[in-house]
DOTIKOL-654073 format. One line per field, with one value per residue (C-alpha): residue number from 1; residue in one letter; y, z, x. Coordinates in Angstrom, 3 decimals. Each point is the difference from the previous one (the first is absolute). Layout:
N
n (NUM,...)
res (A,...)
py (Y,...)
pz (Z,...)
px (X,...)
This chain:
369
n (1,2,3,4,5,6,7,8,9,10,11,12,13,14,15,16,17,18,19,20,21,22,23,24,25,26,27,28,29,30,31,32,33,34,35,36,37,38,39,40,41,42,43,44,45,46,47,48,49,50,51,52,53,54,55,56,57,58,59,60,61,62,63,64,65,66,67,68,69,70,71,72,73,74,75,76,77,78,79,80,81,82,83,84,85,86,87,88,89,90,91,92,93,94,95,96,97,98,99,100,101,102,103,104,105,106,107,108,109,110,111,112,113,114,115,116,117,118,119,120,121,122,123,124,125,126,127,128,129,130,131,132,133,134,135,136,137,138,139,140,141,142,143,144,145,146,147,148,149,150,151,152,153,154,155,156,157,158,159,160,161,162,163,164,165,166,167,168,169,170,171,172,173,174,175,176,177,178,179,180,181,182,183,184,185,186,187,188,189,190,191,192,193,194,195,196,197,198,199,200,201,202,203,204,205,206,207,208,209,210,211,212,213,214,215,216,217,218,219,220,221,222,223,224,225,226,227,228,229,230,231,232,233,234,235,236,237,238,239,240,241,242,243,244,245,246,247,248,249,250,251,252,253,254,255,256,257,258,259,260,261,262,263,264,265,266,267,268,269,270,271,272,273,274,275,276,277,278,279,280,281,282,283,284,285,286,287,288,289,290,291,292,293,294,295,296,297,298,299,300,301,302,303,304,305,306,307,308,309,310,311,312,313,314,315,316,317,318,319,320,321,322,323,324,325,326,327,328,329,330,331,332,333,334,335,336,337,338,339,340,341,342,343,344,345,346,347,348,349,350,351,352,353,354,355,356,357,358,359,360,361,362,363,364,365,366,367,368,369)
res (X,X,X,X,X,X,X,X,X,X,X,X,X,X,X,X,X,X,X,X,X,X,X,X,X,X,X,X,X,X,X,X,X,X,X,X,X,X,X,X,X,X,X,X,X,X,X,X,X,X,X,X,X,X,X,X,X,X,X,X,X,X,X,X,X,X,X,X,X,X,X,X,X,X,X,X,X,X,X,X,X,X,X,X,X,X,X,X,X,X,X,X,X,X,X,X,X,X,X,X,X,X,X,X,X,X,X,X,X,X,X,X,X,X,X,X,X,X,X,X,X,X,X,X,X,X,X,X,X,X,X,X,X,X,X,X,X,X,X,X,X,X,X,X,X,X,X,X,X,X,X,X,X,X,X,X,X,X,X,X,X,X,X,X,X,X,X,X,X,X,X,X,X,X,X,X,X,X,X,X,X,X,X,X,X,X,X,X,X,X,X,X,X,X,X,X,X,X,X,X,X,X,X,X,X,X,X,X,X,X,X,X,X,X,X,X,X,X,X,X,X,X,X,X,X,X,X,X,X,X,X,X,X,X,X,X,X,X,X,X,X,X,X,X,X,X,X,X,X,X,X,X,X,X,X,X,X,X,X,X,X,X,X,X,X,X,X,X,X,X,X,X,X,X,X,X,X,X,X,X,X,X,X,X,X,X,X,X,X,X,X,X,X,X,X,X,X,X,X,X,X,X,X,X,X,X,X,X,X,X,X,X,X,X,X,X,X,X,X,X,X,X,X,X,X,X,X,X,X,X,X,X,X,X,X,X,X,X,X,X,X,X,X,X,X,X,X,X,X,X,X,X,X,X,X,X,X,X,X,X,X,X,X,X,X,X,X,X,X)
py (-6.899,-2.888,0.785,-1.734,1.774,3.330,-0.576,-0.813,3.213,2.105,-1.507,0.208,3.642,0.773,-1.706,2.025,3.190,-1.007,-0.731,3.456,1.597,-2.061,1.074,3.625,-0.430,-1.819,2.705,2.530,-2.215,-1.230,0.738,2.699,0.798,3.169,2.759,-0.788,0.536,-1.108,-3.664,-0.600,-3.786,-2.060,-1.060,-3.041,-0.124,-3.570,-0.517,-3.544,-0.102,-2.626,0.977,3.626,1.754,2.419,0.999,-0.277,3.112,2.465,-1.795,0.221,3.578,1.022,-1.770,1.701,3.379,-0.404,3.007,0.149,-3.477,0.713,-3.499,-2.129,-3.284,-1.703,-3.748,-1.370,-3.758,-1.036,-3.268,-1.790,2.393,-0.851,3.629,3.081,0.450,-0.786,2.108,3.050,-0.415,-0.502,3.212,1.918,-1.747,1.166,3.549,0.088,-1.795,-0.233,-2.732,-3.588,-2.642,-3.631,-2.574,-2.975,-3.456,-0.434,-1.495,-3.377,-2.760,1.013,3.704,2.213,2.586,3.259,-1.107,-1.371,3.194,2.099,-2.254,0.222,3.778,0.255,-2.240,2.592,3.037,2.125,2.426,0.537,0.171,-2.274,1.278,-2.568,1.577,-1.772,0.888,1.274,2.675,3.594,1.933,3.706,1.718,0.238,-3.495,-1.807,2.679,0.198,-3.791,-0.328,2.858,-1.839,-3.178,1.791,2.408,-2.776,-2.382,-2.759,-2.648,-0.153,2.429,-0.310,3.368,-1.042,1.557,1.653,-2.688,0.794,-2.008,0.468,-2.915,-0.989,-3.063,1.987,2.605,-2.713,-1.949,2.220,2.310,-3.017,-0.154,3.271,-0.344,-3.386,1.180,3.396,-1.531,-3.318,0.189,1.996,1.859,1.521,-3.371,-1.614,2.633,-0.810,-3.731,-2.827,-2.315,-1.359,-0.023,3.804,0.584,2.017,0.698,0.937,-1.009,2.714,2.394,-1.688,1.602,-2.051,0.492,-2.110,-1.525,-0.920,-1.485,-2.273,-0.902,-1.226,-2.148,2.309,-1.327,-3.425,-0.377,0.562,-1.663,-1.936,2.567,1.382,2.959,0.565,3.570,-0.942,-3.076,2.166,2.323,-3.028,-1.263,3.401,-0.107,-3.551,1.250,2.703,2.861,2.053,1.401,1.163,1.356,3.816,2.739,0.352,1.785,2.989,-1.988,-2.390,-1.134,-3.359,-1.797,-3.484,-1.818,1.208,-1.298,-2.734,-2.967,1.050,0.825,-3.348,-1.976,2.181,-0.481,-3.633,-0.766,1.207,0.166,-3.685,0.900,2.961,-2.270,-1.650,-2.615,-1.506,-0.132,0.133,3.235,1.490,-1.027,1.489,3.294,0.218,-1.011,2.830,2.541,-1.272,0.291,3.542,1.498,-2.144,-1.191,3.548,1.174,-2.883,0.727,3.671,-1.011,-1.688,3.162,-0.605,3.235,-1.805,-1.462,3.450,1.339,-2.862,0.516,3.716,-0.815,-2.234,2.776,2.462,-2.235,-0.184,3.784,0.451,-2.404,1.681,3.439,-1.137,-1.793,2.289,-2.444,0.627,0.672,0.192,-1.858,-2.877,-0.172,-0.582,-3.332,-1.372,-3.111,-0.758,0.426,-2.613,-2.274,0.460,-0.865,-3.177,-0.986,0.642,-1.954,-2.943,0.132,0.142,-3.098,-1.847,0.674,-0.742,-3.407,-0.821,1.156,2.473,3.230,1.902,3.481,1.428,-3.409,-1.829,-2.376,1.272,-2.653)
pz (-39.603,0.387,1.020,3.397,0.774,-1.101,2.261,2.926,-0.542,-0.321,3.094,1.999,-0.973,0.936,3.347,0.602,-0.682,2.499,2.593,-0.543,0.495,3.150,1.358,-0.597,1.894,2.859,0.248,0.646,2.488,1.899,3.710,1.177,3.627,1.505,1.495,3.263,3.294,3.560,0.657,3.295,-0.088,0.954,-3.095,-0.110,-2.784,-0.601,-1.827,-0.954,-0.938,-1.065,-1.139,-0.569,1.559,-2.920,0.061,3.492,1.368,-2.506,0.195,3.796,0.145,-2.440,2.059,3.189,-1.737,-0.646,0.809,1.409,1.564,3.711,1.191,-2.029,0.625,-2.382,0.247,-1.979,-0.436,-0.870,-1.826,0.863,-2.068,-0.784,-0.274,2.215,-0.374,3.652,1.285,-1.943,1.205,3.577,-0.137,-1.085,2.639,2.719,-1.326,-0.422,2.388,-2.718,-1.678,1.218,-1.499,-0.204,-0.806,-1.833,-0.672,-3.370,-0.963,1.268,-2.339,-2.147,0.036,-2.433,1.421,-0.638,1.181,3.166,0.670,-0.578,2.268,2.811,-0.182,-0.164,3.048,2.091,-1.539,2.144,-2.671,-1.312,-3.466,-1.295,-2.729,-1.567,-1.642,-1.916,0.844,-3.525,0.276,1.007,1.260,-0.264,3.369,-0.583,-1.480,3.105,0.926,-3.534,-0.312,3.217,-1.125,-3.283,1.867,2.252,-2.545,-2.450,2.597,-1.444,2.139,-1.927,-2.336,-1.804,-1.159,-2.858,0.401,-2.874,-1.501,-0.927,-2.921,-1.008,-1.986,-3.419,1.283,2.889,-2.451,-2.151,2.784,3.006,-1.730,-0.778,3.673,0.104,-3.637,0.696,2.547,-1.597,-3.423,0.784,3.354,0.462,3.064,1.087,-0.203,1.841,2.713,0.626,-0.620,2.492,-2.832,0.407,-3.763,-0.028,2.187,-0.400,2.902,0.679,3.188,-0.348,1.718,1.329,2.525,1.671,2.812,2.906,0.752,-3.654,-0.179,2.963,-1.137,-3.270,1.841,-0.602,-1.742,1.493,-2.586,-2.822,1.624,-3.096,-2.662,-2.204,-0.933,3.601,-0.535,-2.515,2.061,3.106,-1.817,-1.158,3.592,1.146,-2.707,0.935,3.558,-1.262,-0.500,-3.010,-1.280,-3.039,-1.299,-0.001,-1.285,2.204,-2.547,2.217,3.255,-0.476,-2.349,-0.436,-2.217,0.256,-1.611,-0.643,-3.280,-2.429,2.137,3.047,-2.151,-1.816,3.235,1.689,-2.726,-0.534,3.602,-0.411,-3.593,-0.045,2.619,-1.940,-1.891,3.172,-0.203,-3.201,-3.052,-2.407,1.623,-0.308,-3.649,-0.632,1.607,-2.095,-3.123,0.558,0.500,-3.093,-2.092,1.179,0.096,-1.844,-3.067,-1.106,0.376,-2.119,-2.599,0.002,-0.931,-3.068,-1.015,1.591,0.797,2.400,1.723,0.268,1.561,2.508,0.823,0.585,2.198,2.147,0.297,0.896,2.830,1.377,-0.218,1.936,2.726,0.214,0.286,2.741,2.048,-0.393,-2.201,-2.910,-3.117,-2.945,-1.720,2.323,-1.034,-3.608,1.063,1.292,-2.253,1.258,3.568,-0.637,-1.474,3.084,2.197,-1.996,0.435,3.755,0.349,-1.878,2.190,3.102,-1.003,-0.979,3.362,1.852,-1.679,0.736,3.611,-0.381,0.863,2.705,1.475,2.502,0.585,0.624,-2.200,-1.353,-0.558)
px (-4.608,-2.439,-3.552,0.303,3.266,-1.460,-2.987,2.264,1.966,-3.156,-1.605,3.224,0.440,-3.587,0.539,3.176,-1.947,-2.697,2.678,1.500,-3.424,-0.540,3.390,-0.956,-3.265,1.745,2.645,-2.771,-1.852,3.068,-0.347,2.382,0.837,-1.466,2.173,1.743,-1.790,0.823,-0.745,-1.763,0.331,3.009,1.924,2.268,2.588,1.143,3.266,1.077,3.691,2.488,3.497,-0.984,3.004,0.334,-3.649,-1.406,1.695,-1.500,-3.348,-0.201,1.244,-2.717,-2.678,1.202,-0.114,-3.735,-2.154,-3.548,0.317,0.549,-0.878,2.410,1.753,2.422,0.564,2.940,0.183,3.552,-0.569,3.247,2.124,3.600,1.094,-0.228,-3.771,-0.671,2.877,-1.157,-3.576,1.207,2.015,-3.084,-2.127,2.408,-0.190,-3.791,-2.379,-2.664,2.065,-0.201,2.272,-1.022,2.669,-1.417,1.405,-1.687,-3.340,-1.228,-1.123,-2.937,0.845,1.856,2.350,-1.832,-3.471,1.584,1.964,-3.115,-2.055,2.559,0.108,-3.799,-0.390,1.861,-1.685,-2.297,-1.233,-3.502,1.548,2.768,2.304,2.339,3.038,2.762,3.592,0.681,-2.716,0.691,-3.032,-0.669,-0.598,-3.754,-0.379,-1.257,-2.526,-1.359,-0.158,-2.008,-2.257,-0.611,-0.935,-2.455,-1.466,-0.841,-1.375,2.160,1.667,3.276,1.761,3.312,1.366,2.267,3.482,1.798,2.208,3.600,1.375,3.629,1.417,-1.333,-1.872,-1.473,-1.281,-1.541,-1.718,-0.701,-2.521,-2.167,-1.028,-1.904,-1.043,-1.580,-2.540,-0.598,-0.552,-1.635,-1.824,-3.232,1.220,-3.292,-1.720,2.922,-0.281,-3.659,0.011,0.493,1.066,3.495,0.557,-0.273,3.045,3.164,2.329,3.593,1.765,2.639,-2.411,-3.123,-2.348,-2.712,-2.459,1.262,-3.399,-0.572,3.499,-0.602,-3.509,1.542,2.527,2.934,3.067,-0.607,-2.769,2.524,3.001,1.107,-0.931,2.764,-2.232,-1.008,-1.202,-2.689,-0.863,-0.431,-2.403,-1.984,-0.129,-1.275,-2.671,-0.962,-0.535,-2.364,2.447,1.033,3.265,1.890,3.279,0.240,2.279,3.068,2.186,0.686,0.012,2.887,2.736,1.702,2.434,-1.410,2.915,3.514,1.309,-0.913,1.039,-1.992,-3.026,0.199,0.112,-2.613,-2.579,0.938,-0.918,-3.580,-1.256,-0.937,-2.648,-1.424,-2.383,-1.236,2.724,-1.405,2.309,-2.935,-1.188,3.480,0.156,-3.446,1.019,3.141,-1.906,-2.466,2.790,1.776,-3.141,-0.714,3.471,2.558,-1.917,-0.985,3.602,1.285,-2.660,0.974,3.554,-1.511,-1.824,-3.397,-1.815,-2.300,3.052,1.570,-3.185,-0.007,3.663,-0.586,-3.003,2.191,2.568,-2.766,-1.182,3.521,0.346,-3.237,1.168,3.411,-1.568,-2.360,2.655,2.994,1.888,2.325,-2.074,2.364,1.529,-0.872,-3.660,1.040,1.514,-3.310,0.055,3.514,-1.245,-2.683,2.655,2.195,-2.971,-0.583,3.648,-0.115,-3.241,1.464,3.116,-2.161,-1.956,3.163,1.628,-3.236,-0.353,3.646,-0.303,2.870,-1.816,1.836,-0.135,2.456,1.503,-3.252,-2.002,-3.306,-2.649)
């Protein structure tokens, strides 16, 4: 092996080991919700939904079964669904006066669908705390109370307890674990928690809890109306307005299967990965290059008999195992495929940029620009 190549393998392996150590530290420092206690404030659960007939029933029933939240309202915004989403929500609204159904006509020019749906629901909310929940998320009975307690105990303005992610198909198992691995391995969570810097931001809109005053001070979802990654953009807006927030451990609060099958996962990631580098192709390429250097190059070298490469490969696997253990994900043998996961991410990012440049990105029947 040439000297330059050997140096790249050694440095990449060393970097992978440092990432694994960082993931271990983050897993210990990750904010975790306190035990449930009665919430004295009014809590508004905001549920944007478009064509979610299969999921909205279980999601709403779980929200309505919440304990220790006596002053609860649930606002469902049906975003011009083509299926029975609205009818199912209406049936539950008739049965439970805590549920209010809004029927939307879709976003106006300049807005994407989810930010608009969230903004419409938030405009009608009367709670001191706003909790945005995606229709594919199922909450535990104590999830809302513990989430609000986490927000108040930490003094933060926004918290995102990260739900346990279910991954079933082969592509799901390759790609989905990279979400929790990415912030546990690569983001200094304690610094992100304390910092007002937008670059130190990780959020997840599947379960997002925000102080109502801080939300409005930041401009709400109107300030992120055209953002594909609206959850991270909202946290950055909150920080820009002087607030703080971070992603937290929601493993035992909620569960979700974000995408069902390879086709839905492909299209779901393709709609947004082009924006993960700030909308700059060079930034996306740099991110993928870094991941390839740290986690793919050592694995390839290991196949050629490099001991340093083997050590780097095992370090990458160790980091994945740490993230899986901390987030309730599948540990084995999925972690062993970490280099393949990075390769799948590179493919999805390339597809996302290709579709973005051609103007063919769509999600739930609407163009994404």
